[in-house]
Residue, then its C-alpha position, 0 to 999 in steps of 0.5 A: m115333495k122333500l120332507i123330513l120328520k125329525n125325532a119321531r117315535v119310529i114303529d116299524p113292526r116289519n123292521n122290528i123297529d121301536t126307536i127314535g129317527d127321522i123319516g125321510i121323504d123324496e117325492s113319494i118315496l121313503v128314503d134315508s134322510s141324511t140324503l136330502s138336502r137341508s135346503f129350501s126345497t126340503k121341508i123339516i117338521d119336528v114330530s119329537n111328541l108323535v108316534v111315526t107308523p107305516g100307513l095303516i091298512d084296513m082290510h075290510v071296508h064298505l065304500r057303498e059305491p056304485g049303487f048305495e052313494y046316500k050312505e057313502d061314496i068313494r071320496t067321502g069314504t077314503k076321506t073318512a079312511a085318511a082321517g083315521g090313519f088308513t093310506t090302504i084299504v080294501a073295498m067289500p064288493n057288495t054294491n049295486p050291482a055287486i063287483d062280481s066280473i071284470k067288466r065291473i071291476e074295471l068300473l070300479n077301479t075307474l071309479i077309485r081311479d076318479s075319486s080315491l084319496i088313498n090307496t083303494l083295493p077291489t075285492v071281488c065276489l065269490s059267487k055270481n051276485r053274492q047269491g051262493t049258487e054260481l062262483t064267478d070266474i076266479i082264474d079269469i079275474k086273477n089274470n086280468t084284473n088287480v084284485v086282492a081277495l074273493t068275498d061274498d061279504g055279507d053273505c056266505i055260500q052255504d053249499d059245501e061242495l060249492m065252497l069247496k070248489a071254490m077253494e080248489f080255484a082260490y088255490k089255484a089263483d093264489l088268492p084268499i077267501i075272506d069270509h063272512c061265516e053265517d049258518m042261515l040254518v042256525n040264524a034263523g032271522g036272528v038279529i042280535r046274540k041270542g040270550e038274555i038281552s034278546k028276550i028282554m028286547g023281544v026280538p030274535g036271537m041269533p046263536g053264536e053257532a050261526e058263526s062257528n058252524m061256518v068257521a069249523r066248516n071253513v077249517e074242515l074245507c081248508k084241511k082238504v085244499k089247503a086254500r087260504v082262508h080268512i075270517q072276517h070279524i070274528s066274534y064267538y068264542k067257539s069260533i076262535n077255538y076253530v081258528r086256532e085249532a086250524q093254525e096249530c095244525g098248520l093250516p092257512v086260516s086267519a082272522e080278524a077282529s074289529p074293535h065293536h067286538l073287542f070294546l062292546t058286549n050286547e049289555i048296551l044294546p038296550i042303550a044303543v039300539t040300532n046303532g049297536k046292530m051289527n052281524p056277526p052281532l055283539g057278543t058276551k063278556e066271555d067272547q070278548e075276553a076270548l078276542l082279546n086272549a086271541l089278539l095277544d097270541n096271534t091267533i088274530s092277526v088283523i084288526a079291521t074296521d067292517h066300516a059300514p056306513h047306513s043313513p040316519a032314516e035306515k038307523a032310525m027303523d026298529l031294531v028288526s027292520a034296521p040294517f047291520g052295522i056301523l061306522g069305523l074308519e075314525t074310531a078304530i085307531p083312538l079306541c085301541l089305543t086307549e083300550l089296548a095300548r094305554s091300558g097295557i094289554m098289548n104293547l104298541s108295536d104289536l098293536v100297529a102289526k094288526f093294522t100293517t103287517g097283519p093285514a099285509d100278510v093275509l093279502n100278500l101286499k108290500c105295503g105296510t112297512l117304513s122300508l127304505g124305497k117303499k112308497a111314503d104311506i106314513t100315519l103320524i099318532d099323537l099318543n096324549k091327545e085326550h078327546r071325546i069321539d064326536i060323530n057329529r064331525s065325521f068326515s062320512k056321509s053316515r052317523n051310525s057309531p055307537f062310541h059317540n062321546r066316548s073318551a079317548i087317548g090317542k088320536v090320529v093328527a096327520t096321514i101321508c099316502a105317496g108322500k101327499f098329505v092326505y089328512s091333517d088336523g093342523s097341529l102340524s108345524s114346521 
């Protein structure tokens, strides 16, 4: 396909671009639009009312395949991602079986090749079967597969010596560890943030220190071994302080925030109940303010959805029994545009960077830019599209979201991956 997107507001944080211009696509590659002939073979679309950004990256997605296809699978998950504006996603390895060996990575890659609509990148477990007792063959895996990170997502190695050893191998392999930080001794079976809300609802509470203790531990270990450490879905103000201090010391520590922690607090739990249950749990207004400040000073360089589909039957359980997690791929951009960009908290280019250069830098990816010669991965956004989030129209198999019926202004209208439209809401016209 030869395509020109005309009169777009082009935003490319990698190249410090925010201007009106044209985007040229020749087959799967970004080219100078002036080099494309204006013949019948070149399609021209006027996008003067739209913002064009590099294809968005989500570095924290649960596709559930293999093993939990009743919740989600690679086909539905990547279709959902495309509808959310994402052209590259990073798949977590907490499947069944867990992705903890070269053989299982090869199996996952086969599934991705057969079913994925977009760029889907594998991760591998940090420990075998995510049990935190024996490390995977990190060096061998790095040398023989395409994994982009090491993670026991949903679990956290509790043994400090084993985690230090993991960092040594990660440093040698030049792979980041992306860590779900949770001190299981402090957690003590908590299902929502410990405090007044957990008392009122009569359920076990999880102290914020369950997260911050392990963040602090990881920072101390990083001082010994300068491995790249990325903190997943950070949620507690003390955790943020540890990350900020680590960065000020020059340590390679980064962090991501999820939209649900940015835009919700534990005060919604009596209404949302299990659709507000995630791990780490929703925090307080103090935590929310700390997250926003950390976004602004780039202590948090990434926004990631932690897309975690579960079946309606599972989320219909009581608050203690129901699984942690909510959907996120289709709601992230409308929520961030409404709550961060339109509100004036962040400028649009800085927000786009949280979904492009931020994750690309953490994972050493070459995508997330509109530079000429790069693969034509593009997201088109209507900043003025008013709508209500309707989770019943999601492309996901699941419906677990506290954002249903929430008003939003701003929406992804089309997504192009490798020069092909992988999503369109039908509003584009040539």
